[in-house]
N, C-alpha and C positions, 0 to 999 in steps of 0.2 A: 035730317042728316043721317046717313047710314053709318052706324057705329060698329058694324061687324068687322072682324079681322079678315085678312085675306084667306086664312085657313077656314074660317067659318063660311065665307062666301063659296069657296071651292067645295067644301063638304056639302053645302046645300045643292050646288050644281050636280054633284055626283050621286045625290039621292034620287035624281030623276031617272026615268026608265033607262036602263043600260042599253047602249052606251052613248054618251053625249057626243062623242067625236067618232063614232063607229068602232069597228073591231079590226079593220084592215090597216096595215102600216101606211105611213105617209109615203106618197108617190116618190118624192125625192130620195128618201131613205132607201126605198126599194131599188132605185136607180143606181145608188152608189154602194150598196151593201157588200158587193164583191170586193170592194177596196179596203174593207176593214179586216185587218189580219186576225189570225186566231188569237184568242185570249180574252180576258175579262173586259166587259163593256159597261159603261156607266150611262144611264139615260136620265136626263135632267127634266124636271117638271113633267114627269111621265104620266101623271093622271091615272087613267084606267088601263094602261098597260099595253096598248095595241102595238107600239113600236118595240117595247121590251120583249113581248111574247114572240114577235116575228124574229128578233135577233136570237132569242133563246132557241127557237126552232131551227136556226142555222148553226147551232152548236156552241154559241157563246155562253159563257157564264155571265149573267146580266144582273146588275144592281139598278133598281129603279128608285129614284128619289123624288119626293113630292111633298108639298105642304099638307095635302089632304089625306087623312087616314081612311076616309070613305073611298076615295079614288083608288088608293093602293089596295084596299080590301077587294074592290072590283077587279083590279089587276091580277090579284092572286087567283080569283075565281076564273078569270079568262085563261090564265096559264094552266090551271087544272083541267079546264075543258079541252085545251090544246095538247095536253100531255107533256108540259114542260114545267120547269120551276124557275122562280125568280127570288132574289133577295130584294126586299123592299125596306126603305128607310124613310120615315116621316121626318122631314127636316126643311129648314129654310136655307135656300141656296146661298144666302149671304153669310151664313155661319157654318155651313157644312164643310167638313174636312175632306178635301178631294184627294189628299195624299200626294205622294211625289213619285213620278216615273212609274206608275202602276198600271194604267189602263191601256189596253190595245185600241180602244175606241171610246170616245165621249160623244154622245148624241144630244143635240140641243134642238128639238123640234118644238116650235112655238113656246120656248121658254122666255117669254117676254119679261123684262125687268126694267125698273126705272133707270134712266141714263146714268145716274150717280153710282149705281151698283154694278153696272156692266164692266167697267175696266178691271176691277178686282176679280170678278167672276171669270172673265175670259183669260186673264193672266193665270188664275188658278187652274183652268182647264189646260193651258199650255204646259204648265209645270207638271201636271198630273199624268200626262201621256208618257208612256214608255217610248224609247227610241223606235221609230218605225210606226208609231201609233197614229191614229186618224181622228180628226175633229170634223164632225158633220153638223151643219146648222141650217135650218130654214126658219125664217121669221118674216112677219109682215114688215113692210117699210112705211115711212111717212106718206109716200105717194098712195098707199092703199087707202088712206082716209078719204080719197076721192070716190071710193066704192063702199058707201055705208051699207050696213045690214048684212054683210056676207061673212063676217068673222073678224077676230082680232081685237086688240084693245082699241078703245075709241080716242086715245090721246097720243100725240106724236112723241111725247117723251119716252114712251115704252117701246118705240119702234126704231130699231137700228138702221143705219144706212150702210151701203157697201163701203163708202169711204171710211166710216168709223171702224168697220170690221177689218179693213186692210191694215189698220194701225193697231189692232187690239189683241193680236195673237203673237206675242214675242217669241222668237225662236222657231216658229212653224213656217213651213213652205206652203204657200197658197197655190193650189192647183187651179182653183177658180173661186171668185167672189163676184157674183153676178146678180143683178136685179132682173127679174123676169115677170112677165104677165102670163098668168096661167089660170086654168079652171081648177078649182079645188072642190072635191065632194067628200067630206069627212063628217058624216053624221049630221046632227041638227045644227051645229054651231059654226061649221066651216063649210060654206056651200055657195059657190058662185065664182065669178071672175075676180081674180085677186092679183095683187102685186107683192112679190116676196123677194127676199135676198137669200141666195143659196151659197153656202161656203163648203168647200172641201179642202182641208189643210192637213199636212203631214208633219210629224216631228222627225227631223232627219236622223238616220242611224248614227250611232256613236262614231265620232270622228269625221262625220260628213260636214259639208259647208252649211252655213246658217240659212237664214230666210231668203228664198228666191221665189219667183212666182211666174206662173203662166197666166195668172190673174186676168180672167175673162171679164172685161168691164162692160159687157152688153147690158 
């Protein structure tokens, strides 16, 4: 029986030759980055920093949160190589204080959590966005388990569905929440045909109507 904590497991992963998931940003994040307004951005489960560094290079003040102190040390090295700076916080997302109406963007790329932890996490994200702020998510879905060996957690409980996420972001307007089949090439551990859910959601400006959606259900 493996008795290592999640932090110990991820520290071990990130001691491998840099970088486990590559140094380029996630494709979906790159696709929607122009939709993130100016201001501070929070990157969840950020690992070795490729998405945070990309957003910092676009002018955002970025805070990267992860369980792994080794991963975040690598993130700071990558940032230095790219001539940008990051704030890094070693923390468990289930206890991290997201704040209230602070962030212009919250980025959740492969931040897989047990199903019991996700409702509180996503509600905290919704509260923590400032009016006009953007929530960006990509995660593997349970259908991805039909594609073994190309990335993602091996258990369905860690994988959200589009239906779950449509219910999970109170007060945000979903521009889309879609399940997609796509090729992913992100370093050693995300490589090959994949099934993911992609979310782009906005906190309405002060005084605007509440949750509405163009909710792409493809």
